[in-house]
C-alpha positions as a Markdown table, in Angstrom:
| # | Residue | x | y | z |
|---|---|---|---|---|
| 1 | Met | 19.4 | -47.7 | 16.6 |
| 2 | Gly | 21.3 | -48.3 | 13.4 |
| 3 | Ser | 23.9 | -45.9 | 12.1 |
| 4 | Ile | 22.8 | -43.7 | 9.2 |
| 5 | Gln | 25.1 | -43.8 | 6.3 |
| 6 | Arg | 25.6 | -40.4 | 4.8 |
| 7 | Arg | 26.3 | -40.1 | 1.1 |
| 8 | Glu | 28.1 | -37.1 | -0.3 |
| 9 | Ser | 26.6 | -34.7 | -2.9 |
| 10 | Tyr | 29.0 | -32.7 | -5.1 |
| 11 | Phe | 29.6 | -31.1 | -8.4 |
| 12 | Asp | 32.8 | -32.2 | -10.3 |
| 13 | Gly | 32.8 | -29.9 | -13.3 |
| 14 | Gly | 35.5 | -27.4 | -14.0 |
| 15 | Leu | 35.3 | -23.7 | -14.9 |
| 16 | Ala | 37.4 | -24.0 | -18.0 |
| 17 | Ser | 35.1 | -26.7 | -19.6 |
| 18 | Leu | 32.0 | -24.7 | -18.7 |
| 19 | Ile | 33.5 | -21.6 | -20.4 |
| 20 | Val | 34.3 | -23.7 | -23.5 |
| 21 | Trp | 30.8 | -25.3 | -23.7 |
| 22 | Ser | 29.1 | -21.9 | -23.1 |
| 23 | Ile | 31.2 | -20.2 | -25.8 |
| 24 | Leu | 30.6 | -23.1 | -28.2 |
| 25 | Gly | 26.9 | -22.8 | -27.5 |
| 26 | Met | 26.9 | -19.1 | -28.2 |
| 27 | Ile | 28.8 | -19.5 | -31.4 |
| 28 | Ile | 26.5 | -22.2 | -32.7 |
| 29 | Thr | 23.4 | -20.2 | -31.7 |
| 30 | Thr | 24.8 | -17.0 | -33.4 |
| 31 | Ile | 25.8 | -18.8 | -36.6 |
| 32 | Thr | 22.3 | -20.5 | -37.0 |
| 33 | Phe | 20.5 | -17.2 | -36.1 |
| 34 | Gly | 19.0 | -18.9 | -33.0 |
| 35 | Ile | 17.7 | -22.1 | -34.6 |
| 36 | Ala | 20.3 | -24.2 | -32.8 |
| 37 | Tyr | 19.6 | -22.6 | -29.4 |
| 38 | Pro | 17.8 | -25.8 | -28.1 |
| 39 | Trp | 20.9 | -27.8 | -29.1 |
| 40 | Ala | 23.2 | -25.3 | -27.2 |
| 41 | Leu | 20.9 | -25.5 | -24.1 |
| 42 | Cys | 21.0 | -29.3 | -24.2 |
| 43 | Met | 24.8 | -29.3 | -24.5 |
| 44 | Val | 25.2 | -27.0 | -21.5 |
| 45 | Tyr | 22.5 | -28.7 | -19.4 |
| 46 | Gly | 24.0 | -32.1 | -20.2 |
| 47 | Trp | 27.4 | -30.9 | -19.0 |
| 48 | Lys | 26.1 | -29.5 | -15.8 |
| 49 | Ile | 23.8 | -32.4 | -14.9 |
| 50 | Asn | 26.3 | -35.1 | -15.9 |
| 51 | His | 28.9 | -33.6 | -13.5 |
| 52 | Thr | 26.4 | -33.6 | -10.6 |
| 53 | Val | 26.4 | -36.3 | -7.9 |
| 54 | Val | 23.5 | -36.3 | -5.3 |
| 55 | Glu | 23.8 | -38.5 | -2.3 |
| 56 | Gly | 26.4 | -40.7 | -4.0 |
| 57 | Lys | 24.4 | -41.1 | -7.2 |
| 58 | Arg | 25.6 | -39.5 | -10.4 |
| 59 | Met | 22.9 | -37.8 | -12.4 |
| 60 | Lys | 22.5 | -38.1 | -16.2 |
| 61 | Phe | 20.8 | -35.9 | -18.7 |
| 62 | Arg | 19.0 | -37.8 | -21.4 |
| 63 | Gly | 17.2 | -34.9 | -23.2 |
| 64 | Ser | 17.7 | -34.3 | -26.9 |
| 65 | Ala | 17.8 | -31.1 | -28.9 |
| 66 | Ile | 15.1 | -32.5 | -31.2 |
| 67 | Gly | 12.8 | -33.1 | -28.2 |
| 68 | Leu | 13.5 | -29.6 | -26.9 |
| 69 | Phe | 13.1 | -28.1 | -30.4 |
| 70 | Gly | 9.5 | -29.3 | -30.7 |
| 71 | Asn | 8.6 | -27.8 | -27.4 |
| 72 | Trp | 10.5 | -24.6 | -28.3 |
| 73 | Ile | 8.4 | -24.1 | -31.4 |
| 74 | Lys | 5.2 | -24.7 | -29.4 |
| 75 | Trp | 6.3 | -22.3 | -26.7 |
| 76 | Leu | 7.2 | -19.7 | -29.3 |
| 77 | Phe | 3.8 | -20.0 | -31.0 |
| 78 | Leu | 2.0 | -19.7 | -27.6 |
| 79 | Thr | 4.1 | -16.7 | -26.7 |
| 80 | Ile | 3.2 | -15.0 | -30.1 |
| 81 | Ile | -0.5 | -15.7 | -30.0 |
| 82 | Thr | -0.8 | -14.5 | -26.3 |
| 83 | Phe | 1.1 | -11.3 | -27.2 |
| 84 | Gly | 4.1 | -12.3 | -25.0 |
| 85 | Ile | 2.2 | -13.3 | -21.9 |
| 86 | Tyr | 3.0 | -17.0 | -22.2 |
| 87 | Gly | 6.7 | -16.0 | -22.3 |
| 88 | Phe | 6.5 | -15.7 | -18.5 |
| 89 | Trp | 5.9 | -19.5 | -18.3 |
| 90 | Val | 8.6 | -20.5 | -20.7 |
| 91 | Ser | 11.4 | -20.6 | -18.1 |
| 92 | Ile | 9.2 | -22.9 | -15.9 |
| 93 | Lys | 8.3 | -25.1 | -18.8 |
| 94 | Leu | 12.0 | -25.3 | -19.7 |
| 95 | Glu | 12.8 | -26.3 | -16.1 |
| 96 | Glu | 10.1 | -28.9 | -16.1 |
| 97 | Trp | 11.4 | -30.4 | -19.4 |
| 98 | Lys | 15.0 | -30.5 | -18.0 |
| 99 | Val | 13.9 | -32.3 | -14.8 |
| 100 | Arg | 11.8 | -34.8 | -16.8 |
| 101 | Asn | 14.9 | -35.6 | -18.8 |
| 102 | Thr | 17.2 | -36.0 | -15.8 |
| 103 | Ile | 17.8 | -39.4 | -14.2 |
| 104 | Phe | 20.2 | -41.1 | -11.8 |
| 105 | Glu | 22.9 | -43.3 | -13.5 |
| 106 | Glu | 22.6 | -46.9 | -12.6 |
């Protein structure tokens, strides 16, 4: 029986930088009347994911605001034409997009 090597998982981001990124995202979203919201989401997602280590492997977010913006427009359109019903799926679609754009650093 061989010994099992256990790798550690942890998050190394700090509260101060999360607050700064979140406030910056809110300011940019407000100034652009919501148009830059996908950019703000990518900024915060990137910060959170890039500070995450799972079983000794650092994660990396490779999503872009432009990629999210295209989806955001599609989801908004589907929500409007379904009288808000599709809105229930937007958070799931957003999570799927985030996971598709998360990799392990090499």
